[in-house]
Each structure stands twice: as C-alpha cells, then as structure tokens.
N, CA and C atoms as a LAMMPS dump frame, in Angstrom:
ITEM: TIMESTEP
0
ITEM: NUMBER OF ATOMS
246
ITEM: BOX BOUNDS ff ff ff
-5.0000000000000000e+02 5.0000000000000000e+02
-5.0000000000000000e+02 5.0000000000000000e+02
-5.0000000000000000e+02 5.0000000000000000e+02
ITEM: ATOMS id mol type element x y z
1 1 1 N -23.182 19.523 35.709
2 1 2 C -23.468 19.126 34.842
3 1 3 C -23.225 20.366 33.81
4 2 1 N -23.646 21.648 33.743
5 2 2 C -22.692 22.529 33.436
6 2 3 C -21.673 22.903 33.036
7 3 1 N -20.722 22.495 34.125
8 3 2 C -19.413 22.518 33.895
9 3 3 C -18.853 21.708 33.099
10 4 1 N -19.542 20.179 33.029
11 4 2 C -18.817 19.415 32.106
12 4 3 C -18.918 19.749 31.135
13 5 1 N -20.035 20.29 30.548
14 5 2 C -20.385 20.759 28.705
15 5 3 C -19.162 21.469 28.658
16 6 1 N -18.778 22.593 29.627
17 6 2 C -17.751 23.568 29.088
18 6 3 C -16.568 22.925 28.863
19 7 1 N -16.401 22.109 29.858
20 7 2 C -14.727 21.669 29.706
21 7 3 C -14.661 20.88 28.609
22 8 1 N -15.822 20.169 28.233
23 8 2 C -15.733 19.563 26.612
24 8 3 C -15.548 20.371 25.565
25 9 1 N -16.511 21.745 25.68
26 9 2 C -16.315 22.761 24.605
27 9 3 C -14.991 23.332 24.292
28 10 1 N -14.413 23.2 25.619
29 10 2 C -13.3 24.076 25.568
30 10 3 C -11.822 22.99 24.748
31 11 1 N -12.243 21.42 25.054
32 11 2 C -11.134 20.366 24.834
33 11 3 C -11.477 20.646 23.128
34 12 1 N -12.778 20.598 22.413
35 12 2 C -13.164 20.338 21.05
36 12 3 C -12.583 21.554 20.412
37 13 1 N -12.329 22.575 21.093
38 13 2 C -11.951 24.124 20.376
39 13 3 C -10.323 24.229 20.103
40 14 1 N -9.838 23.658 21.278
41 14 2 C -8.315 23.746 21.061
42 14 3 C -7.614 23.193 19.898
43 15 1 N -6.849 24.153 19.436
44 15 2 C -5.971 23.086 17.956
45 15 3 C -4.636 23.708 18.102
46 16 1 N -3.84 22.89 18.864
47 16 2 C -2.371 23.064 18.857
48 16 3 C -1.663 21.676 18.384
49 17 1 N -1.126 22.39 17.392
50 17 2 C -0.536 21.51 16.556
51 17 3 C 0.829 21.87 16.661
52 18 1 N 1.595 20.371 16.894
53 18 2 C 2.98 20.562 16.698
54 18 3 C 3.764 19.878 15.707
55 19 1 N 5.031 20.251 15.845
56 19 2 C 5.834 19.875 14.423
57 19 3 C 5.953 19.185 13.628
58 20 1 N 6.359 18.135 14.372
59 20 2 C 6.859 16.992 13.602
60 20 3 C 5.549 15.851 14.216
61 21 1 N 4.843 15.852 14.329
62 21 2 C 3.61 14.897 14.288
63 21 3 C 2.742 14.907 13.177
64 22 1 N 2.957 13.245 12.59
65 22 2 C 1.944 13.102 11.471
66 22 3 C 0.485 13.832 11.839
67 23 1 N -0.171 13.583 12.635
68 23 2 C -1.684 13.591 12.958
69 23 3 C -1.757 15.014 12.404
70 24 1 N -0.929 15.66 13.339
71 24 2 C -1.311 17.041 13.06
72 24 3 C -0.628 17.56 11.776
73 25 1 N 0.255 17.297 11.153
74 25 2 C 0.066 17.407 9.371
75 25 3 C -0.73 17.389 8.816
76 26 1 N -1.42 15.945 9.286
77 26 2 C -2.661 15.759 8.214
78 26 3 C -3.796 16.066 8.486
79 27 1 N -3.858 16.855 9.806
80 27 2 C -5.256 18.16 10.109
81 27 3 C -5.289 19.247 9.64
82 28 1 N -3.81 19.767 9.42
83 28 2 C -3.6 20.963 8.964
84 28 3 C -3.926 20.851 7.378
85 29 1 N -3.319 19.981 6.927
86 29 2 C -3.765 19.88 5.286
87 29 3 C -5.055 19.622 4.92
88 30 1 N -5.734 18.891 5.622
89 30 2 C -7.317 18.431 5.807
90 30 3 C -7.888 20.369 6.13
91 31 1 N -7.69 21.278 6.797
92 31 2 C -8.075 22.642 6.661
93 31 3 C -7.559 23.464 5.759
94 32 1 N -6.515 23.234 5.241
95 32 2 C -6.228 23.765 4.111
96 32 3 C -7.146 23.355 2.748
97 33 1 N -6.963 22.455 2.442
98 33 2 C -7.086 21.882 0.831
99 33 3 C -8.324 21.481 1.277
100 34 1 N -9.292 21.867 0.125
101 34 2 C -10.435 21.281 0.484
102 34 3 C -10.405 20.46 -1.108
103 35 1 N -11.652 19.471 -0.895
104 35 2 C -11.791 18.737 -2.305
105 35 3 C -10.837 17.205 -2.085
106 36 1 N -10.794 16.935 -3.308
107 36 2 C -10.045 15.378 -3.581
108 36 3 C -9.087 15.139 -3.741
109 37 1 N -7.898 15.056 -2.669
110 37 2 C -6.751 15.016 -2.823
111 37 3 C -6.165 14.223 -4.27
112 38 1 N -6.08 14.573 -5.254
113 38 2 C -5.647 13.845 -6.393
114 38 3 C -4.082 13.557 -6.193
115 39 1 N -3.208 14.46 -5.369
116 39 2 C -1.971 14.219 -5.553
117 39 3 C -1.538 13.005 -4.917
118 40 1 N -2.539 13.017 -3.351
119 40 2 C -2.079 11.957 -2.478
120 40 3 C -2.553 10.519 -3.191
121 41 1 N -3.741 10.533 -3.773
122 41 2 C -3.878 9.377 -4.287
123 41 3 C -3.083 8.712 -5.344
124 42 1 N -2.514 10.006 -6.57
125 42 2 C -1.634 9.359 -7.587
126 42 3 C -0.846 8.951 -6.504
127 43 1 N 0.105 9.494 -5.434
128 43 2 C 1.442 8.566 -5.039
129 43 3 C 0.805 7.547 -4.593
130 44 1 N -0.424 7.1 -3.624
131 44 2 C -0.786 5.483 -3.545
132 44 3 C -0.985 4.713 -5.081
133 45 1 N -1.579 5.465 -5.887
134 45 2 C -1.591 4.322 -7.258
135 45 3 C -0.396 4.141 -7.587
136 46 1 N 0.591 4.868 -7.449
137 46 2 C 2.214 4.532 -8.167
138 46 3 C 2.755 3.368 -7.184
139 47 1 N 2.538 3.792 -5.747
140 47 2 C 3.203 2.821 -4.845
141 47 3 C 2.37 1.386 -5.261
142 48 1 N 1.211 1.242 -5.6
143 48 2 C 0.885 -0.194 -5.644
144 48 3 C 0.913 -0.402 -6.662
145 49 1 N 0.963 0.199 -7.707
146 49 2 C 1.567 -0.153 -9.416
147 49 3 C 3.05 -0.629 -9.133
148 50 1 N 3.953 -0.402 -8.781
149 50 2 C 5.278 -0.607 -8.251
150 50 3 C 5.487 -1.993 -7.36
151 51 1 N 4.574 -1.992 -6.956
152 51 2 C 4.834 -3.501 -5.756
153 51 3 C 4.13 -4.297 -6.557
154 52 1 N 3.102 -4.11 -7.6
155 52 2 C 2.643 -5.453 -8.121
156 52 3 C 3.244 -5.981 -9.53
157 53 1 N 4.056 -4.912 -10.01
158 53 2 C 4.988 -5.073 -11.311
159 53 3 C 6.131 -6.248 -11.116
160 54 1 N 6.64 -6.635 -9.85
161 54 2 C 7.783 -7.132 -10.153
162 54 3 C 7.319 -8.668 -9.644
163 55 1 N 6.086 -9.239 -9.068
164 55 2 C 5.57 -10.218 -8.92
165 55 3 C 4.437 -10.352 -10.468
166 56 1 N 4.53 -9.506 -11.288
167 56 2 C 3.255 -9.799 -12.623
168 56 3 C 4.667 -10.051 -13.686
169 57 1 N 5.52 -9.595 -13.347
170 57 2 C 7.22 -9.908 -14.397
171 57 3 C 7.492 -11.368 -14.184
172 58 1 N 7.408 -11.84 -12.785
173 58 2 C 7.999 -13.361 -12.076
174 58 3 C 7.381 -14.075 -12.817
175 59 1 N 5.979 -14.442 -12.87
176 59 2 C 4.887 -15.229 -13.523
177 59 3 C 5.295 -16.057 -14.923
178 60 1 N 5.868 -15.063 -15.949
179 60 2 C 5.721 -15.876 -17.306
180 60 3 C 7.198 -16.564 -17.283
181 61 1 N 8.432 -15.659 -16.273
182 61 2 C 9.597 -16.865 -16.337
183 61 3 C 9.13 -18.397 -15.387
184 62 1 N 8.304 -18.476 -14.591
185 62 2 C 7.883 -19.744 -13.901
186 62 3 C 7.428 -20.329 -14.755
187 63 1 N 6.701 -19.689 -15.514
188 63 2 C 5.694 -20.428 -16.936
189 63 3 C 6.514 -21.512 -17.431
190 64 1 N 7.425 -20.531 -17.998
191 64 2 C 8.355 -20.977 -19.173
192 64 3 C 9.206 -22.113 -18.466
193 65 1 N 9.622 -21.787 -17.037
194 65 2 C 10.764 -22.706 -16.18
195 65 3 C 10.029 -24.272 -16.222
196 66 1 N 8.687 -24.092 -15.739
197 66 2 C 7.731 -25.196 -15.163
198 66 3 C 7.714 -26.269 -16.946
199 67 1 N 7.371 -25.317 -17.67
200 67 2 C 7.45 -26.098 -18.986
201 67 3 C 8.125 -26.496 -19.147
202 68 1 N 9.425 -25.954 -19.45
203 68 2 C 10.891 -26.846 -19.919
204 68 3 C 11.094 -28.271 -19.156
205 69 1 N 10.952 -27.758 -17.917
206 69 2 C 11.003 -29.165 -16.808
207 69 3 C 9.991 -30.106 -17.2
208 70 1 N 8.861 -30.112 -17.407
209 70 2 C 7.793 -30.965 -18.08
210 70 3 C 8.407 -31.446 -19.343
211 71 1 N 8.382 -30.773 -20.282
212 71 2 C 8.818 -30.773 -21.556
213 71 3 C 10.37 -32.221 -21.499
214 72 1 N 11.054 -31.837 -20.718
215 72 2 C 12.216 -32.453 -20.552
216 72 3 C 11.935 -33.8 -20.021
217 73 1 N 11.18 -34.038 -18.947
218 73 2 C 10.977 -35.375 -18.518
219 73 3 C 9.944 -36.233 -19.75
220 74 1 N 9.633 -35.469 -20.422
221 74 2 C 8.533 -36.337 -21.55
222 74 3 C 9.382 -36.871 -22.774
223 75 1 N 10.419 -36.096 -22.939
224 75 2 C 11.252 -36.377 -23.83
225 75 3 C 12.349 -37.127 -23.915
226 76 1 N 12.834 -37.219 -22.585
227 76 2 C 13.906 -38.348 -22.182
228 76 3 C 13.743 -38.973 -21.509
229 77 1 N 13.22 -40.334 -21.579
230 77 2 C 12.791 -41.553 -20.883
231 77 3 C 14.221 -41.845 -19.697
232 78 1 N 13.39 -42.319 -18.535
233 78 2 C 14.481 -42.921 -17.248
234 78 3 C 15.012 -44.102 -17.68
235 79 1 N 16.169 -43.812 -17.738
236 79 2 C 17.44 -45.135 -17.903
237 79 3 C 17.948 -45.589 -16.43
238 80 1 N 17.077 -45.448 -15.531
239 80 2 C 17.55 -46.184 -14.047
240 80 3 C 16.843 -47.772 -14.344
241 81 1 N 18.205 -48.548 -14.019
242 81 2 C 17.515 -50.008 -14.087
243 81 3 C 17.652 -50.68 -12.43
244 82 1 N 16.633 -50.666 -12.078
245 82 2 C 16.216 -51.101 -10.395
246 82 3 C 16.483 -52.405 -10.371
C-alpha cells in the first residue's frame, strides 16, 4: 500500500511540458498569471459579439422584405379567372 502512494505522489509532482501542446500552454499560463484573465475574456467577448452581429443585421432586412410582400398582395387583387 505504501508503494502505491509513493508512485501516486511522483505522478502528481511531475511537470513536464511539451512545446506545441495546448493543455501544457494553458497550465503554464495558469502558473504564471494569477487573478482574472481579462485579456482572454475580452477575446471571447469580441468573438461572441462578431458572431451575433450578422444575424442581428439580417432581421430588419427580412422584416422589410416580408412586409412588402404582404402589402403587395393586399394592394393588388388576384386577376386569375378559373
């Protein structure tokens, strides 16, 4: 049992970081930077804002398009005789 605990402690203290590993990069940034990561939160906010803007600019156009179609159908009577 004691041997099992010594192996476990050795694995927990191991800090080998690889060059292009994204998880290792995050762990090193966590070790060096303490506090709230405002820069990363700002990047996430900008991405969320830019993905929302095209959708919000599309709704007024669709509203205008649908209202014109409805008004056109009301103002022109159907001339088809069956």
